C-alpha positions in Angstrom: 0.1 -0.4 0.2 1.6 3.4 -1.0 0.1 6.8 -0.1 -0.2 10.3 -2.2 2.0 13.0 -1.5 0.1 16.3 -0.9 1.8 19.5 0.1 -0.1 22.8 0.2 1.3 26.6 1.4 4.7 25.1 2.5 7.4 27.1 3.8 10.9 27.0 4.9 13.0 29.4 6.0 16.1 30.0 9.0 15.8 32.8 10.5 15.2 35.3 8.2 16.3 33.4 5.3 13.2 31.7 3.2 13.9 29.2 2.0 10.7 27.7 0.3 8.0 30.6 0.0 4.7 29.1 -1.0 5.1 25.9 -2.3 1.8 23.4 -3.9 2.3 19.3 -4.8 0.0 16.2 -5.3 2.3 12.9 -5.4 0.2 10.3 -7.3 0.0 6.8 -5.4 2.1 4.4 -6.9 4.5 7.7 -9.1 8.1 8.4 -9.6 8.7 12.1 -9.0 11.7 13.6 -9.0 12.2 16.7 -7.7 14.7 18.6 -10.1 17.0 21.7 -9.8 20.3 23.6 -9.7 22.2 23.3 -6.2 20.8 26.0 -3.6 17.4 25.6 -5.0 15.7 24.0 -1.6 14.9 20.6 -3.7 16.2 18.3 -1.1 15.2 20.6 2.0 11.8 19.6 0.4 12.7 15.8 0.6 13.6 16.3 4.0 10.5 18.2 5.3 8.7 14.9 3.7 10.7 12.8 5.6 10.5 15.2 9.4 14.4 15.5 8.9 13.9 19.9 9.3 11.1 21.6 10.1 7.5 23.6 8.5 7.3 27.2 9.2 4.2 26.3 7.7 1.7 24.8 5.0 0.2 21.7 5.8 1.9 17.7 4.4 -0.4 15.3 3.7 0.3 11.1 3.2 -2.7 10.4 1.9 -5.2 11.9 4.4 -3.3 12.1 7.1 -1.3 15.2 8.1 1.9 14.5 9.1 3.8 17.7 10.0 4.1 17.3 13.7 4.9 13.0 12.8 7.9 11.7 14.3 9.8 10.4 11.7 9.9 6.8 12.6 6.0 6.6 12.5 6.4 7.7 9.0 6.7 4.5 7.3 9.0 6.2 4.6 12.4 4.3 3.4 15.3 6.7 2.5 18.5 6.2 0.3 21.1 8.9 0.9 24.2 10.3 -0.9 26.0 8.9 1.1 24.4 5.0 1.0 24.2 5.3 5.3 24.5 2.0 5.6 26.5 1.0 8.7 30.3 -0.5 8.3 30.5 -2.5 11.5 27.9 -4.5 10.0 27.0 -7.2 6.9 25.2 -6.5 4.1 22.7 -8.9 6.3 21.9 -7.0 9.7 22.1 -3.9 7.7 19.3 -4.8 5.5 17.4 -6.0 8.6 18.0 -3.9 10.9 15.4 -1.5 10.9 12.8 -5.3 10.1 14.1 -5.8 14.0 13.4 -2.3 15.0 9.9 -2.4 14.3 10.3 -5.8 16.9 9.4 -7.9 13.6 9.4 -12.1 14.6 13.1 -13.8 13.8 11.4 -15.7 11.2 9.4 -13.3 9.5 13.0 -11.0 9.8 15.8 -13.5 7.8 12.9 -14.5 5.6 11.6 -10.3 4.2 16.0 -9.9 4.2 16.8 -12.7 2.1 13.7 -11.7 -0.1 15.1 -8.2 -1.1 18.6 -9.4 -0.9 17.6 -11.4 -3.3 15.3 -8.9 -5.3 18.2 -6.0 -5.2 20.7 -9.4 -6.1 23.2 -8.6 -3.3 22.5 -12.1 -1.4 25.5 -13.2 -2.0 27.2 -10.9 -0.6 25.3 -11.4 3.0 28.0 -12.6 5.4 29.8 -9.3 3.7 31.1 -5.9 5.6 30.6 -3.0 3.1 34.2 -2.2 3.3 34.9 -5.5 0.9 32.1 -3.7 -1.4 31.5 -2.1 -5.0 30.1 1.6 -4.5 27.1 0.2 -6.6 27.0 -2.5 -4.7 26.8 -0.8 -1.8 24.1 1.7 -3.1 21.7 -1.8 -3.8 22.3 -3.0 0.2 20.7 0.8 1.2 18.2 0.0 -1.8 17.7 -3.5 -0.1 17.4 -2.1 3.6 14.5 0.7 2.7 12.3 -1.5 0.5 13.1 -4.1 3.4 10.2 -2.5 5.7 7.8 -2.0 3.6 6.9 2.0 3.2 4.5 3.4 2.4 7.1 6.3 0.5 10.3 5.8 -1.0 12.5 8.9 -0.3 16.5 8.9 -2.9 18.9 12.1 -2.0 21.0 12.7 -4.9 21.4 8.4 -4.4 24.0 8.0 -7.5 26.4 11.3 -7.5 28.8 9.8 -5.7 28.9 6.7 -8.3 30.7 7.0 -11.7 29.6 7.2 -15.6 29.0 3.3 -15.8 27.4 2.6 -12.6 25.1 5.5 -12.8 23.2 4.0 -15.8 23.8 1.1 -14.6 22.1 1.7 -10.5 19.3 4.4 -11.6 18.0 1.0 -13.9 17.6 -1.0 -11.3 15.5 1.6 -9.2 12.9 2.5 -12.3 12.7 -1.4 -12.5 12.5 -2.4 -8.9 10.0 0.6 -8.1 7.8 0.0 -10.9 7.7 -3.7 -10.0 6.7 -2.9 -6.3 4.8 0.4 -6.8 6.1 2.5 -3.4 5.6 6.2 -4.1 8.7 7.4 -5.1 10.1 11.2 -4.5 13.8 11.3 -6.3 16.1 14.1 -5.6 19.1 15.0 -8.1 20.2 18.1 -10.2 21.6 15.4 -12.6 18.8 16.3 -16.0 19.8 12.6 -17.9 19.4 10.9 -14.3 15.6 12.5 -14.3 14.7 12.1 -17.5 15.4 8.2 -17.4 13.4 7.7 -14.2 10.8 10.0 -13.5 7.2 9.5 -14.2 6.9 13.1 -13.3 9.0 15.8 -12.6 8.9 18.4 -10.6 11.7 21.7 -12.0 12.5 24.1 -9.2 14.3 27.5 -8.7 14.6 29.8 -5.6 12.2 27.7 -3.2 9.8 27.5 -6.2 7.7 24.4 -8.2 8.6 25.8 -11.8 7.1 23.2 -13.8 5.5 19.6 -13.2 4.9 17.7 -16.1 6.5 14.6 -17.6 10.3 14.5 -18.8 8.3 14.6 -22.6 6.5 17.4 -21.7 9.3 18.8 -20.1 11.6 19.1 -22.5 9.5 19.6 -25.4 7.0 22.5 -24.2 9.0 24.3 -20.9 7.2 26.4 -19.2 9.6 29.3 -19.1 12.5 30.1 -20.6 14.3 28.8 -17.3 13.0 25.8 -17.7 14.1 25.3 -21.4 17.9 26.4 -20.6 17.7 24.3 -17.1 16.9 21.6 -19.1 19.0 20.2 -22.0 20.7 22.6 -24.0 19.3 25.1 -25.9 19.8 28.0 -27.8 18.5 31.2 -26.6 17.5 34.2 -29.3 16.2 37.7 -29.7 13.8 38.0 -31.6 9.9 39.1 -33.2 6.4 38.3 -33.5 5.1 39.6 -36.4 1.0 39.4 -37.5 1.0 40.0 -41.3 -2.5 39.6 -43.0 -3.6 36.9 -40.3 -0.2 34.8 -40.3 1.8 34.5 -37.7 5.7 34.3 -37.7 9.2 34.3 -36.0 11.5 37.2 -37.2 15.0 35.3 -36.4 18.4 37.1 -36.1 19.6 38.3 -39.7 15.8 39.3 -40.4 14.9 35.5 -41.4 11.3 34.5 -40.8 9.3 31.9 -40.6 5.6 31.3 -39.7 4.6 29.8 -37.2 1.5 27.4 -36.7 1.6 26.7 -32.9 0.6 30.4 -31.4 -1.2 30.4 -28.7 -4.5 33.0 -30.0 -4.1 35.2 -26.7 -0.4 35.7 -27.8 -1.1 36.9 -31.8 0.3 39.9 -31.5 3.4 41.8 -32.4 5.9 41.9 -30.2 9.3 41.2 -28.5 9.5 37.0 -28.4 12.8 35.3 -26.9 13.2 31.9 -29.2 14.6 29.1 -27.6 15.8 26.6 -30.3 17.4 23.5 -28.9 20.3 21.8 -31.2 18.7 19.3 -33.1 15.9 21.6 -34.0 18.5 23.7 -36.5 18.9 22.7 -39.8 21.8 23.0 -42.1 21.7 24.6 -45.5 24.0 25.7 -48.6 25.0 29.5 -48.0 23.4 29.1 -51.8 20.0 28.8 -50.1 17.0 31.0 -50.3 16.4 31.6 -46.9 17.8 31.6 -43.2 20.6 32.6 -40.8 23.5 33.1 -42.6 26.1 31.8 -40.3 30.3 30.8 -40.1 31.2 27.7 -38.7 33.7 27.8 -36.3 34.3 24.4 -35.4 32.6 21.0 -35.8 32.8 17.8 -33.2 32.1 14.4 -34.3 30.3 11.8 -32.5 29.8 8.5 -34.5 26.3 8.8 -34.6 26.0 12.5 -34.1 28.0 15.5 -35.4 27.8 18.4 -33.0 28.5 22.0 -34.4 28.7 25.4 -33.3 28.9 28.2 -35.5 28.2 32.0 -35.4 25.5 34.3 -36.7 26.0 37.1 -38.4 25.2 39.0 -35.9 27.2 38.1 -33.9 25.6 35.1 -31.4 27.4 31.9 -31.0 24.6 28.5 -31.4 25.3 24.7 -31.4 23.4 22.9 -33.8 23.3 19.0 -33.2 22.9 16.4 -36.9 23.0 13.3 -37.2 26.4 12.5 -38.8 26.3 12.2 -43.0 27.8 9.2 -44.7 29.3 12.1 -47.3 31.5 14.1 -45.2 31.5 16.7 -42.1 30.9 20.7 -42.6 34.7 22.1 -42.4 35.3 25.0 -40.3 35.0 27.6 -42.1 32.2 27.2 -44.3 29.3 29.6 -44.6 25.9 28.2 -43.8 22.0 29.1 -43.1 19.9 28.2 -40.9 16.3 27.5 -40.7 13.9 26.1 -37.7 12.2 23.2 -37.0 8.8 25.2 -36.0 7.0 22.3 -34.7 9.6 21.8 -32.2 11.2 26.1 -31.3 9.4 27.7 -28.2 8.8 30.9 -28.4 8.6 32.8 -24.7 7.9 36.6 -23.3 10.0 38.6 -23.7 10.8 38.2 -20.3 10.7 35.1 -20.5 8.5 34.2 -17.9 5.7 32.2 -20.7 5.7 29.8 -23.6 3.4 31.1 -26.0 3.5 28.0 -27.8 0.4 25.5 -27.7 0.7 22.4 -25.7 2.8 22.9 -22.5 1.4 21.2 -20.0 2.0 22.5 -16.3 0.0 20.5 -12.9 1.9 22.6 -10.9 0.1 23.9 -9.0 0.9 27.6 -8.1 0.7 27.8 -12.1 
């Protein structure tokens, strides 16, 4: 049995320093939900408020209909996996996994049965009698996960659990965590600053900045239709260009640097008026054409990096802006540095924001943020 989590008007401050001013969030039962943002944005603070490790200065936290603000952490029935594993170095793998069960005063035969089950699930049963010092980082993290799952919590919390692992192990462990979470169906809140990690494991993501949730949505929606410029530049790579929106004879166009004009058929109705805008163009959303092409943004290739399937081009526009472009590698040749080219836009994918960056004016934005 898992819980849904409701957070209403959460306030967190240290003295006069407000970390989270007024946060509302709904996390669904059985969902893998990630809090994503840069260092200092408040994501770990919020996780620790859910866990009961941080005080709550205002607002209400609920597991289902049960208000947990003043509930002791030990009574919240949560499992938690930390960045530094937090397994006991003087205990064997088995004793680490059994620790929470013994605290619950479970009968000895049931303790062994439950520990065996979750050690096998996490593929650490063959190390049951080893001390943590004889395990790799990935194996230690599997032990920490087995220990957290073993008590069959209603809510599972992860605080940057993979940041101490090398790149290959991070990918392996994030796949393990996602598979296990989906198989057991526990409501999971996961904190990370790694965008790729968040995209790989999450059902939904909340992107945070300065204690405020900017966008809540699926990885696909947040990447393709970010709610504002901050989300667009934080999730993945994005080229940011100043432009204009022009309405001519009932048609809406974006005007990019250098005067290149492209019709946009997906601008929200209320924004169809002449105005300054900001264009957010992902590297794969630029289309490269020869300099002789009839239209486009004139640019010069400064450098290129061949990475097998894809080739990255670094170019500067005739107006001075530097942009990055990613294209599928050609079987014939790559475009050499110094080559003049013209760039056009994949207008189905490009995002257009108001001049202050606060709103995406393209259709298809889905934001589950309670403050949106």
